[in-house]
Backbone as ProteinMPNN parsed JSONL, in Angstrom:
{"seq_chain_A": "MDATGRVVRTVVMNLSEGLNETEVSMEGLADGVYLLRLSNDKGLNYSQMIRKN", "coords_chain_A": {"N_chain_A": [[0.847, -1.171, 0.0], [0.377, 2.297, -0.605], [1.376, 5.461, 0.902], [-1.069, 6.615, 1.387], [-2.758, 4.55, 1.878], [-3.734, 3.181, -0.244], [-4.015, 0.278, -2.193], [-1.398, -0.799, -4.127], [-0.163, -2.884, -5.322], [-0.633, -6.38, -5.577], [0.324, -9.559, -4.544], [-0.023, -12.95, -4.89], [0.761, -15.9, -3.249], [1.525, -19.378, -3.264], [2.079, -21.183, -0.515], [4.339, -23.358, 1.219], [5.102, -25.64, 3.901], [7.709, -24.494, 5.979], [10.501, -22.5, 4.893], [9.666, -19.788, 2.847], [10.131, -17.798, 0.02], [9.979, -14.78, -1.898], [10.208, -12.303, -4.474], [9.19, -8.985, -4.735], [8.458, -6.843, -7.185], [9.194, -3.419, -7.417], [9.056, -1.871, -9.54], [7.814, 0.702, -11.562], [6.52, 1.987, -9.529], [6.214, 5.036, -7.768], [8.835, 6.943, -6.144], [8.953, 6.77, -2.6], [7.263, 6.079, 0.54], [6.152, 2.899, 1.48], [3.82, 0.399, 2.592], [4.245, -2.86, 3.368], [2.229, -5.607, 3.511], [1.637, -8.702, 4.887], [-0.382, -11.551, 4.937], [-2.404, -14.369, 5.945], [-4.745, -17.149, 5.661], [-4.839, -18.264, 8.148], [-4.695, -16.399, 10.078], [-2.324, -14.966, 10.306], [-0.776, -11.879, 10.375], [1.296, -9.406, 9.213], [3.195, -6.497, 9.054], [5.317, -4.206, 7.298], [7.206, -1.319, 6.953], [8.53, 0.103, 4.026], [10.908, 1.789, 1.965], [11.172, 3.398, -1.123], [13.558, 4.716, -3.209]], "CA_chain_A": [[0.0, 0.0, 0.0], [1.132, 3.543, -0.567], [1.226, 6.211, 2.149], [-2.48, 6.97, 1.584], [-3.505, 3.33, 2.158], [-4.207, 2.6, -1.508], [-3.301, -0.927, -2.615], [-0.741, -0.535, -5.403], [0.265, -4.153, -5.904], [-1.014, -7.574, -4.818], [1.031, -10.768, -4.961], [-0.567, -14.149, -4.256], [1.757, -16.976, -3.227], [1.185, -20.675, -2.711], [3.126, -21.452, 0.457], [4.487, -24.706, 1.752], [5.707, -25.622, 5.224], [9.124, -24.145, 5.946], [10.882, -21.179, 4.394], [9.116, -19.374, 1.555], [10.685, -16.516, -0.392], [9.568, -14.228, -3.176], [10.595, -10.913, -4.703], [8.096, -8.142, -5.198], [9.018, -5.754, -7.981], [8.678, -2.074, -7.157], [9.124, -1.165, -10.813], [6.596, 1.416, -11.908], [6.01, 2.715, -8.372], [6.92, 6.285, -7.494], [9.624, 6.967, -4.923], [8.162, 7.11, -1.424], [7.134, 5.093, 1.618], [5.11, 1.911, 1.225], [3.574, -0.577, 3.636], [4.146, -4.23, 2.886], [1.378, -6.353, 4.438], [1.549, -10.132, 4.642], [-1.447, -12.174, 5.727], [-2.851, -15.663, 5.441], [-6.058, -17.557, 6.148], [-4.717, -18.766, 9.509], [-4.666, -15.26, 10.97], [-1.046, -14.262, 10.331], [-0.765, -10.525, 9.821], [2.593, -8.789, 9.449], [3.367, -5.295, 8.241], [6.665, -3.64, 7.304], [7.372, -0.105, 6.149], [9.685, 0.088, 3.138], [11.085, 3.052, 1.252], [11.738, 3.307, -2.457], [14.143, 5.972, -3.696]], "C_chain_A": [[0.892, 1.233, 0.0], [0.813, 4.279, 0.731], [-0.22, 6.622, 2.419], [-3.347, 5.755, 1.894], [-4.046, 2.645, 0.921], [-3.364, 1.375, -1.852], [-2.726, -0.678, -3.999], [-0.264, -1.818, -6.072], [-0.187, -5.288, -4.985], [-0.269, -8.761, -5.409], [0.424, -11.931, -4.186], [0.472, -15.249, -4.368], [1.117, -18.26, -2.715], [2.34, -21.079, -1.806], [3.151, -22.909, 0.859], [5.139, -24.584, 3.119], [7.195, -25.342, 5.108], [9.327, -22.737, 5.418], [10.294, -20.935, 3.013], [9.665, -17.993, 1.242], [10.085, -16.088, -1.716], [10.124, -12.816, -3.288], [9.381, -10.181, -5.236], [8.719, -6.951, -5.918], [8.364, -4.428, -7.592], [8.784, -1.216, -8.411], [7.774, -0.515, -11.106], [5.979, 2.162, -10.74], [6.855, 3.962, -8.147], [7.778, 6.138, -6.242], [8.725, 7.37, -3.76], [8.145, 5.979, -0.426], [5.942, 4.195, 1.301], [4.983, 0.988, 2.422], [3.401, -1.932, 2.978], [3.334, -5.0, 3.923], [1.3, -7.806, 3.99], [0.437, -10.694, 5.512], [-1.789, -13.525, 5.12], [-4.187, -16.027, 6.074], [-6.022, -18.118, 7.564], [-4.549, -17.63, 10.517], [-3.325, -14.554, 11.095], [-1.2, -12.898, 9.679], [0.554, -9.884, 10.208], [2.717, -7.59, 8.525], [4.788, -4.773, 8.381], [6.678, -2.407, 6.426], [8.618, -0.265, 5.296], [9.733, 1.41, 2.382], [11.718, 2.786, -0.108], [12.286, 4.68, -2.831], [15.31, 5.72, -4.594]], "O_chain_A": [[2.003, 1.219, 0.528], [0.062, 3.772, 1.565], [-0.566, 6.945, 3.555], [-4.542, 5.901, 2.148], [-4.744, 1.636, 1.023], [-2.136, 1.432, -1.805], [-3.464, -0.382, -4.939], [0.01, -1.824, -7.272], [-0.129, -5.165, -3.762], [-0.235, -8.944, -6.625], [0.366, -11.895, -2.957], [1.004, -15.504, -5.448], [0.263, -18.223, -1.83], [3.456, -21.293, -2.279], [2.133, -23.6, 0.844], [5.673, -23.528, 3.457], [7.868, -25.893, 4.236], [8.433, -21.895, 5.489], [10.412, -21.774, 2.12], [9.666, -17.113, 2.103], [9.726, -16.92, -2.549], [10.474, -12.207, -2.277], [8.643, -10.692, -6.078], [9.427, -6.149, -5.309], [7.144, -4.335, -7.456], [8.624, 0.004, -8.36], [6.723, -1.127, -10.912], [5.011, 2.899, -10.927], [8.073, 3.934, -8.32], [7.487, 5.309, -5.379], [7.839, 8.21, -3.916], [8.923, 5.031, -0.532], [4.874, 4.664, 0.909], [5.936, 0.816, 3.183], [2.522, -2.124, 2.137], [3.712, -5.042, 5.093], [0.94, -8.097, 2.85], [0.328, -10.351, 6.69], [-1.508, -13.795, 3.952], [-4.698, -15.297, 6.924], [-7.074, -18.419, 8.129], [-4.286, -17.884, 11.692], [-3.189, -13.636, 11.903], [-1.701, -12.787, 8.56], [0.896, -9.821, 11.389], [2.378, -7.67, 7.344], [5.395, -4.881, 9.446], [6.214, -2.443, 5.286], [9.651, -0.721, 5.785], [8.708, 2.063, 2.19], [12.686, 2.034, -0.217], [11.571, 5.68, -2.776], [15.92, 6.665, -5.093]]}, "name": "protein", "num_of_chains": 1, "seq": "MDATGRVVRTVVMNLSEGLNETEVSMEGLADGVYLLRLSNDKGLNYSQMIRKN"}
């Protein structure tokens, strides 16, 4: 999400038990602060602020 709370990109992953990794391209997004939100159907919710410049 951008600083206004607008969803700018959504990535859906199929996860398996253990370590899961992916890269999310920020190409095409303006420089600024973004909120990365991870969630799943088991109630996991994690947020991280990231900056693109």
